[in-house]
N, C-alpha and C positions, 0 to 999 in steps of 0.2 A: 971264565969271569961271567958274573951275571950282570947285565946291562938293564935299568930299569926305563922304562919309558916315560919321557916327561909329562907329566899331566898338563893339559893344556886348558886354561881358564876362559869362561866365555867373557866377551867383552860387555861392558854395561851399555845398553841401547838407550838411547835417548830419542823420543820422538816429540814432533810438535803436533798439537791437536787445538782446535777452537771450539770452544762452547756458547751455548747462548745463555746471557744471565740477565737477571732485570735490575737495572739502575734506579736507585732512588737519590733524587736531589733536594735536600731538605732547604728551605727559605726561611726568612727572618720575617716576621718573629718567630722562633723555634716552638713555641707553645701553641700558636694556632696552625703551625704544620703538622704536629704532632696530633692534634685534636683533629684535624680532616683524614691523618692516617688511620685514627682510631675508628672514623666512620665507614672509612674503606674497609678495615677488618671486620667490623662489625656486620657490614654487608655479604663479605665475601671470608667467613672464617676458614682458616686452614689454607689461605691463597698461597702464602710464602712458606708453607711447610714444606721444608727438603729442597728447596729451590736456592741458586746460589743468588745472592746479591751483591752489587758492586754499589758502595757508597761514594756518590758525585759531591764533592765538597766545593766545588768552584762559586756557589752562591754565597756560602757563609765566610769561609777563610778563618775557622775558629782554631784556637789553641787546641796542644796536645791532650791537656786535661778536659777538654769541651768535647773533643772528639771521644774521648774515652767515655765519658757521661753519656754521649747521644747512641754510642755502641750499645751501652747499657739499657738505654731507654729501650731501643730496638730489639735486644734480647729477649726483654720481658715480655715483649708482644709477639715473641716466636719468630723473630727475623734474625736471620744468621748473616752477619756481615761476612763476604769472603775477601773482599780488597777494597781498596780506596783508591779513587780517582781524585788528586788534588795536583796543585802545582809546586813547584819545586821549592817555594817559599815556606810552604806548609810543612812543619817539622812533625813526624811521626815516631812514636816510640817504638822500641824493641818489641813491647806487650800488644801492639796494634795489628791489625790484617796488614799484609804488605801494599805496598803502592803499585797501582797499576798505570802503565804508560802505553801510548801508541794506541789506545782504544779510538775506534772511529764510530761515529753515529751512523746505525743502519738507513739505508733509503730504499725507495721502493725498487730501484734499480740494481744497488750492491745485494738486496736481499735474494735477488735471482741470479745473483753471480758468486755462488760459494764456490772457494777452492775445492777442486777434484783432489782424491786422495794421491799421495805419491807414490811414483811406480820405481823409484830409485832404491836402490839396494844400500848403497854409501850415504852414511850421513853428511850433509851439507851439500850433494850434487844437486845443481841447478835443475829445475823444472818450471814449466809453463801451466799457469792455472788457467782451465778451460771453463767458460761460461756453462752454468748448471742450469739445465731448463727447467722452467717452472712444473710443478706436478700437482696434481689435484688429490686428495684422499678421499675417497667415497665409503661412506659407512652405511651399512644395509640394514643394520638392525639399530634397535633403540639404544640410547646411552642412558646407561641406569644412574641412579644416585650414588655420587662418590666417585664416578669415573672421570678422570681427565684425558683429554684428546689434544695432544700439541701437536701440531703441524707448522713448522716455521718456514717451509718452502714453497706454499702456492696456498691454494682454497681447500675448504674442508666442506663436503657436502654430505648431508646427513638425510636420508631416505626416512627415518622415522621420525621420533620425538627425542627431546631431550628433558630427562628429569631433573626436578629441583633437586639442588646440592652436587650437580655435575658441572663440567666447565668446559669449553671448547676454546683452545688458543691456536689461531693460525696466523701465518704470514700475510695471506692475501685475504679473500672474502669468505664469509661463512653463509651456507645454505641450508637452510631446515626447512624439511617439506612436510613436518608435523608440527607440534607443538612445541616452542621454545621455553622452558621453565628454568634452567640452569643459568649461567653465567657463559657469556660469549664476547670474546676479545679477537677482533680482526685487526689486520695490519700491526700485528705484535712487535714488528722489529723495526718500526719507521714508515709504513706503507700508509700514507695519507689518503690514498685513492681507494683502499679497500674498504667494502660495504658488509652489513650484515642483512640478509633476507629471511624472514621466516613466515610460516603460513599461519601463525597464531601465536601473538606476543604474550608470553607469561612470564618474562623474564624477570631473574632476580638482578641482573646488571647487564647493560649492553656497553661495548668499549669500542673505539676505533682509534688506533695510533696513540693510545693512553688516555685520551678523551673518553669519558665515563658518564653514565648515567644508572642510577639504582632504580628499582621499581618504586619506591616513594618517591623520586623525583619526575617519573615520567608522567606525561599528559593522560590523564583517565581514559581520554578517548583514543588512545593506541592500545590500549590494554585489551587481550582478546581478539584482536583483529590483524590483518594480513601487512605487515610492514616492512619497510626497509630503514637502514640506520646509516648515516655517511656523514660526512665531515664537511660542513660549508662555512670558511673564513674562521676556523680554528673554533666553530662551535658544533657540538655532536648534534644533528637534528634526526627526529624519528618521525618517519611519513608512513602515513595509511596509504594502502594500495585502494582505490575506489572501483 
């Protein structure tokens, strides 16, 4: 008699992962907000390309059809909405991105306290999240046009220059020891104490904790000089080193 060995199927593996996503929070009047967004995109073309965006509707309380129209407006600007953050009273249709719940605003402290990778083999086994130490990313070569440097867990230090059309996004501060011609966003996950330092300011855009200033908005006296950018009473200041 022949006895066939039963075929063992692999079990489906589920794993939880966390990702960094940009959040857009539209405000009324929506036409003015979209106009401000167009100005941002005009100064930073391609900024949202390929990046996950969460739509926070806490300031609007729109109807389902208004949400649909807003997502179409954003899609026309190259912004793809992956999820929607809204209260339980907001109705989302099946054709809209899924509702996101349990999101927390990142702060300077939580930014440096990222959960460690799970060591447990079995799903559901409890684990303890250990604090993640801040780390600095040092780049010894110049950053070329079109390059994006994203480091959400600490400072970024560039020993060379940053070309126009490039960008740096850091969870901590940004230090550029050459000329900064591209875009620099420090404190990108809610660290209001982050700063931007550069030896020569020719930046297209400077941003700290979401507060930004474009090249057109900068005081001419700060251009071509050694500067630092920081927040003071929710106002982005750009000060020259003398």
